[in-house]
C-alpha positions as CSV (number, residue, x, y, z in Angstrom):
1,X,166.6,107.1,1.1
2,X,162.8,107.3,-0.3
3,X,163.2,110.6,0.6
4,X,166.0,110.6,-1.7
5,X,164.7,108.7,-4.5
6,X,161.5,110.9,-4.8
7,X,163.6,114.3,-4.2
8,X,165.1,112.9,-7.6
9,X,162.4,111.4,-9.0
10,X,159.2,112.0,-8.0
11,X,157.5,108.9,-10.0
12,X,158.9,106.3,-8.3
13,X,156.8,103.1,-6.5
14,X,158.1,100.9,-4.0
15,X,156.6,98.2,-2.6
16,X,157.8,95.5,-0.9
17,X,158.7,94.4,3.2
18,X,158.4,98.0,5.5
19,X,157.1,99.5,8.6
20,X,155.5,102.6,9.5
21,X,157.9,105.0,8.7
22,X,158.3,103.7,4.8
23,X,154.6,103.9,4.4
24,X,154.2,107.5,4.9
25,X,156.7,108.0,2.6
26,X,154.2,106.3,0.0
27,X,154.8,102.9,0.7
28,X,153.3,100.1,0.0
29,X,153.9,97.1,2.4
30,X,153.3,93.7,1.1
31,X,154.4,92.2,4.7
32,X,155.3,94.8,7.5
33,X,158.5,95.0,8.6
34,X,158.5,93.1,12.0
35,X,158.0,89.4,9.5
36,X,161.7,89.9,9.5
37,X,162.3,90.9,13.2
38,X,164.2,88.3,15.1
39,X,166.3,88.5,18.0
40,X,169.7,85.2,17.8
41,X,168.8,82.2,16.6
42,X,166.5,80.5,18.8
43,X,163.5,83.3,18.2
44,X,164.9,82.4,14.4
45,X,164.3,78.9,14.3
46,X,160.7,79.3,16.2
47,X,159.8,81.7,13.6
48,X,161.0,80.1,10.6
49,X,158.2,79.0,9.1
50,X,157.1,82.6,8.7
51,X,160.4,83.9,8.1
52,X,160.0,81.2,4.5
53,X,156.1,82.5,4.3
54,X,157.0,85.4,3.5
55,X,160.4,84.7,1.4
56,X,158.8,83.1,-0.7
57,X,155.5,85.5,-1.0
58,X,157.6,88.1,-1.5
59,X,160.2,86.6,-4.4
60,X,157.1,85.7,-6.5
61,X,155.1,88.7,-6.0
62,X,159.2,91.1,-6.9
63,X,159.1,88.7,-10.1
64,X,155.3,88.8,-11.0
65,X,155.9,92.8,-10.8
66,X,159.5,92.6,-12.2
67,X,160.9,96.3,-10.8
68,X,163.7,98.3,-12.1
69,X,165.7,97.2,-9.4
70,X,165.5,95.0,-6.1
71,X,166.8,97.0,-3.1
72,X,167.5,94.6,-0.4
73,X,168.1,96.4,3.7
74,X,170.7,94.2,5.8
75,X,168.7,91.1,7.0
76,X,171.5,89.1,4.8
77,X,170.5,86.0,5.2
78,X,166.5,86.6,4.2
79,X,167.9,89.6,0.8
80,X,170.8,87.8,0.1
81,X,168.8,84.9,-1.4
82,X,166.0,86.7,-2.5
83,X,168.8,88.9,-4.2
84,X,170.5,85.8,-5.6
85,X,167.3,84.4,-7.3
86,X,165.8,87.5,-8.9
87,X,169.2,88.6,-9.9
88,X,169.7,85.7,-12.0
89,X,166.1,86.3,-13.3
90,X,167.6,89.5,-14.7
91,X,166.2,92.0,-12.4
92,X,169.2,94.3,-11.2
93,X,169.9,94.6,-7.2
94,X,171.5,96.8,-4.9
95,X,171.9,95.6,-1.0
96,X,172.1,98.5,1.7
97,X,174.4,97.7,4.4
98,X,177.0,95.1,3.5
99,X,177.6,92.3,5.7
100,X,180.5,92.4,8.6
101,X,182.1,89.3,6.8
102,X,185.1,92.0,7.6
103,X,184.6,89.7,10.8
104,X,183.3,86.9,10.6
105,X,182.2,84.3,7.4
106,X,184.0,86.0,5.0
107,X,183.0,83.0,2.1
108,X,180.0,84.9,2.1
109,X,181.6,87.1,0.0
110,X,181.3,84.1,-3.2
111,X,177.2,84.8,-2.3
112,X,177.7,88.6,-2.1
113,X,179.7,88.5,-5.7
114,X,176.5,86.4,-7.2
115,X,173.8,88.1,-5.9
116,X,174.7,91.5,-5.9
117,X,174.4,94.4,-8.3
118,X,175.8,96.6,-5.9
119,X,176.6,96.7,-2.5
120,X,175.8,100.3,-0.3
121,X,178.6,101.0,2.7
122,X,178.1,102.1,5.8
123,X,181.9,102.2,6.7
124,X,185.1,104.0,4.5
125,X,186.9,100.9,4.9
126,X,184.6,98.9,3.5
127,X,185.3,99.8,0.0
128,X,187.8,98.6,-0.5
129,X,186.9,94.9,0.7
130,X,183.9,94.8,-1.8
131,X,185.7,96.4,-4.6
132,X,188.7,94.0,-4.2
133,X,186.2,90.7,-4.4
134,X,184.8,92.7,-7.6
135,X,182.0,93.2,-6.3
136,X,180.9,97.7,-7.3
137,X,180.2,99.4,-4.4
138,X,179.6,103.1,-2.6
139,X,180.1,104.3,0.4
140,X,177.2,106.5,1.5
141,X,178.0,107.0,5.1
142,X,176.3,106.2,8.4
143,X,172.6,107.2,8.8
144,X,173.5,107.7,12.4
145,X,176.0,110.3,12.0
146,X,173.3,112.4,10.4
147,X,170.7,111.7,13.3
148,X,172.6,111.9,16.0
149,X,173.7,116.0,17.1
150,X,177.7,116.4,16.1
151,X,177.6,118.4,19.9
152,X,175.8,116.6,22.3
153,X,174.2,118.7,24.9
154,X,174.0,117.1,28.2
155,X,173.0,119.9,30.3
156,X,169.5,119.8,28.2
157,X,169.3,115.7,28.2
158,X,169.5,115.9,31.8
159,X,166.7,118.2,32.4
160,X,164.8,116.7,29.9
161,X,165.4,113.4,32.7
162,X,165.0,115.1,35.3
163,X,168.6,114.5,36.7
164,X,170.4,117.2,39.1
165,X,173.0,118.7,37.0
166,X,176.4,118.3,40.0
167,X,176.2,114.6,39.6
168,X,177.8,111.9,38.1
169,X,176.0,109.9,35.7
170,X,176.5,106.7,33.8
171,X,174.4,105.1,31.3
172,X,174.0,101.4,31.2
173,X,173.0,99.6,28.9
174,X,173.3,95.3,29.0
175,X,172.1,95.2,25.9
176,X,168.4,94.8,23.3
177,X,168.2,91.1,23.8
178,X,166.6,88.3,26.7
179,X,169.8,86.4,26.5
180,X,172.2,89.5,26.5
181,X,170.6,91.0,29.6
182,X,169.9,87.7,31.3
183,X,174.5,87.2,31.0
184,X,175.0,90.8,31.6
185,X,172.6,92.7,33.6
186,X,174.2,91.0,37.2
187,X,177.7,91.8,36.3
188,X,176.8,95.1,35.1
189,X,174.6,95.7,38.6
190,X,177.7,94.3,40.5
191,X,180.1,97.1,39.0
192,X,177.8,99.9,39.9
193,X,177.2,98.6,43.6
194,X,180.5,99.3,43.2
195,X,181.1,102.4,41.4
196,X,178.4,103.8,44.1
197,X,180.2,103.1,47.0
198,X,183.1,105.1,45.1
199,X,180.5,107.5,44.7
200,X,177.2,107.2,46.8
201,X,176.0,110.8,44.4
202,X,176.2,108.7,41.3
203,X,173.2,108.4,39.3
204,X,172.4,105.8,36.9
205,X,170.0,105.3,34.0
206,X,169.0,102.3,32.2
207,X,167.3,102.8,29.2
208,X,165.3,99.2,27.9
209,X,164.1,99.1,24.5
210,X,160.3,98.0,25.8
211,X,158.4,96.6,28.6
212,X,159.3,93.1,28.7
213,X,163.2,93.8,28.2
214,X,162.2,96.4,31.2
215,X,160.3,93.5,33.5
216,X,163.4,91.3,32.6
217,X,166.3,93.4,34.2
218,X,164.0,94.7,36.7
219,X,163.5,91.3,38.4
220,X,167.1,91.6,37.9
221,X,167.7,95.0,39.8
222,X,165.5,93.3,42.4
223,X,168.6,90.8,43.3
224,X,171.7,93.1,42.5
225,X,169.9,96.6,44.4
226,X,171.7,99.7,43.1
227,X,171.2,102.9,44.7
228,X,170.4,106.2,42.5
229,X,169.4,103.6,39.3
230,X,166.2,104.9,37.8
231,X,165.0,102.3,34.4
232,X,163.7,103.9,31.8
233,X,161.5,102.7,28.5
234,X,160.2,106.1,27.8
235,X,161.0,109.6,28.0
236,X,159.2,110.8,31.0
237,X,156.3,113.2,31.5
238,X,155.5,112.4,27.6
239,X,153.0,110.1,28.5
240,X,154.3,107.0,26.0
241,X,153.8,104.7,29.1
242,X,155.9,104.0,32.5
243,X,159.4,106.0,32.0
244,X,161.2,105.7,34.9
245,X,162.2,103.2,37.7
246,X,163.0,105.0,40.3
247,X,164.2,108.8,40.7
248,X,163.0,111.6,40.3
249,X,160.5,112.5,37.7
250,X,162.1,114.7,34.5
251,X,161.3,118.6,34.9
252,X,158.1,120.0,33.3
253,X,159.7,123.5,31.6
254,X,163.1,121.2,30.3
255,X,164.5,123.4,28.5
256,X,165.8,123.3,24.7
257,X,168.9,121.7,23.0
258,X,170.5,124.7,22.1
259,X,171.1,123.3,18.5
260,X,167.1,123.6,18.3
261,X,167.1,120.0,17.7
262,X,164.3,118.0,17.8
263,X,164.4,114.8,19.8
264,X,160.9,113.9,20.1
265,X,161.2,110.8,18.5
266,X,164.8,109.4,19.6
267,X,164.6,106.4,21.4
268,X,165.6,106.5,24.6
269,X,168.6,105.1,24.7
270,X,169.9,108.2,22.8
271,X,168.3,111.1,26.3
272,X,170.2,108.5,28.6
273,X,173.9,108.3,26.1
274,X,174.0,112.1,25.6
275,X,172.8,113.6,29.3
276,X,175.9,110.5,30.8
277,X,179.3,110.9,31.7
278,X,180.3,107.6,30.6
279,X,178.4,104.5,29.0
280,X,178.3,100.8,30.2
281,X,176.9,99.3,27.1
282,X,176.9,95.9,25.6
283,X,178.3,95.6,22.5
284,X,176.3,96.3,19.4
285,X,175.1,99.0,17.0
286,X,174.8,101.2,20.7
287,X,178.6,101.3,21.4
288,X,178.5,103.4,17.9
289,X,176.1,105.4,18.7
290,X,177.5,106.4,22.5
291,X,180.9,107.6,20.1
292,X,178.8,109.5,18.3
293,X,177.1,111.1,21.3
294,X,181.3,111.6,22.0
295,X,180.9,109.8,25.5
296,X,183.7,107.8,27.1
297,X,182.1,104.1,27.0
298,X,183.2,100.5,28.2
299,X,182.0,98.1,25.9
300,X,181.6,94.0,27.3
301,X,179.8,90.9,25.6
302,X,179.5,87.7,27.7
303,X,178.1,84.8,25.5
304,X,176.9,81.1,26.6
305,X,179.4,77.7,25.5
306,X,176.6,76.6,23.8
307,X,176.0,79.7,21.7
308,X,179.7,80.0,20.9
309,X,179.6,76.6,19.5
310,X,176.5,78.2,17.4
311,X,178.8,80.8,15.7
312,X,181.6,79.1,15.2
313,X,179.9,76.5,13.4
314,X,177.8,78.5,11.2
315,X,180.7,81.5,10.7
316,X,183.3,78.2,10.4
317,X,185.5,80.5,12.8
318,X,186.6,80.2,16.2
319,X,186.2,83.6,16.8
320,X,186.0,87.1,14.8
321,X,188.9,87.5,12.5
322,X,189.9,91.3,13.8
323,X,191.1,91.9,17.6
324,X,188.0,94.0,17.7
325,X,184.0,93.4,18.4
326,X,182.9,96.8,19.0
327,X,182.4,99.5,16.8
328,X,184.2,102.1,17.8
329,X,187.5,100.6,17.9
330,X,187.1,98.9,14.7
331,X,186.9,102.0,12.5
332,X,189.4,103.9,14.4
333,X,191.5,99.9,13.8
334,X,192.5,100.0,17.7
335,X,191.2,99.8,21.2
336,X,190.1,103.8,22.2
337,X,187.7,102.2,24.2
338,X,188.1,98.6,26.5
339,X,186.6,95.8,25.3
340,X,185.6,93.2,28.3
341,X,184.3,89.9,27.0
342,X,183.8,87.0,28.4
343,X,185.7,85.9,31.2
344,X,187.7,89.2,31.0
345,X,183.9,91.0,32.0
346,X,183.8,90.8,36.3
347,X,182.1,93.2,37.8
348,X,185.8,94.5,39.2
349,X,187.5,94.5,36.3
350,X,183.7,96.3,34.6
351,X,184.5,98.6,37.6
352,X,187.5,99.9,37.1
353,X,187.2,100.8,33.8
354,X,183.9,102.9,33.8
355,X,185.0,104.4,36.9
356,X,187.9,105.8,34.8
357,X,185.5,106.8,32.1
358,X,183.2,109.0,34.4
359,X,186.2,110.7,36.3
360,X,189.5,111.3,34.0
361,X,188.9,114.5,32.0
362,X,192.1,114.6,30.2
363,X,190.5,110.8,29.0
364,X,187.0,112.1,27.9
365,X,188.0,115.0,26.5
366,X,191.1,112.3,24.2
367,X,187.3,110.7,23.5
368,X,185.8,113.6,22.4
369,X,188.0,114.6,20.2
370,X,188.9,111.1,18.5
371,X,184.5,110.2,18.2
372,X,184.5,113.9,16.5
373,X,186.7,113.6,14.4
374,X,185.2,110.1,13.4
375,X,181.3,111.9,13.1
376,X,182.8,114.3,10.2
377,X,184.0,110.8,8.5
378,X,180.8,108.9,8.6
379,X,178.5,112.1,8.0
380,X,177.0,112.1,4.2
381,X,174.2,113.1,2.7
382,X,173.4,109.1,3.1
383,X,170.2,109.0,1.6
384,X,170.7,111.2,-1.7
385,X,173.9,109.3,-2.2
386,X,172.1,106.3,-1.8
387,X,169.4,107.2,-4.2
388,X,172.0,108.2,-6.9
389,X,173.1,104.4,-6.9
390,X,170.0,103.0,-7.1
391,X,168.9,104.7,-9.6
392,X,171.9,104.5,-11.4
393,X,171.3,100.7,-11.0
394,X,167.8,100.8,-12.2
395,X,168.9,102.7,-15.5
396,X,171.9,100.7,-16.1
397,X,174.5,103.5,-15.4
398,X,176.3,102.0,-12.2
399,X,179.2,99.3,-12.4
């Protein structure tokens, strides 16, 4: 977004909350991005004092600076409150990534209407929703659709990970939060044990977001050992810390991708998904990533009764207002891939659906065609479209 702004106006000055990549684009960070990085309700409560201090300081600095436009990126509980205050003080506001009111907490639309001068959304179906509620909106596409290649290169990915070309490969992704791994990893690993019995040559790759989650997962793996399972928190041979759990090292002279795309900055999960025949994954953004890699996937999720009560209390709903929870299914408006939730997420059911995803060539071809079309729908000039909408708001030209 900053690159898109500078391409249109080299004199743009940007300040606020951001990380190292934004700083490299000339952004002045009042607070680091990790000030807003919380994982779930418990972590949010524990870090509430810091979040409140950050919110108040950002509000004060922004009111003192009085920029031409304020852009809130995601973090709706934090940013919408800021935007409401700033817009009331005469500062135009843009919010990037429309909150998923189409699934939970639709009543937030009233706050959005007060807080947001212009909404930038990632999915085309959101335009009609926000426009129908009187919120000016622009569809800018999904950034992932530009970052993930339209044509995945499975052979190159397997070479990078040191995986034998002739084996079936399953990417096992039980989430990035402590609670997700605690609740899903045992089920996923029990399913993996059953899958390995059906195919002793099956290779299972488990990407972990950091060393803490890796250690947690490996403790569970020790209780449910799976032959051929490799746990990764970095690309083998990169010198970025421990890179592999069990299995061979990556080939030192792994060939480049056929399309020449640089994968050096990819998260480890992308390498695993590109290498895989199928993906067993916790519901979340990773489901869309797997779809953009054109892989058959099985989506699962489990929460505790206590967490379900908290979500129902906070949202005023007992369940999402859509019949799907996985982003690929939401975008396609049907169950393109299976979702196994709560009590339905048994090792046996996970095994049955994952085995089909691994072995059914006709299914894999249908999924690939479907997700290629989805990729094309989501692929837009996101930086340019977002930047132009922001500049229009700052200049008073937007609706």
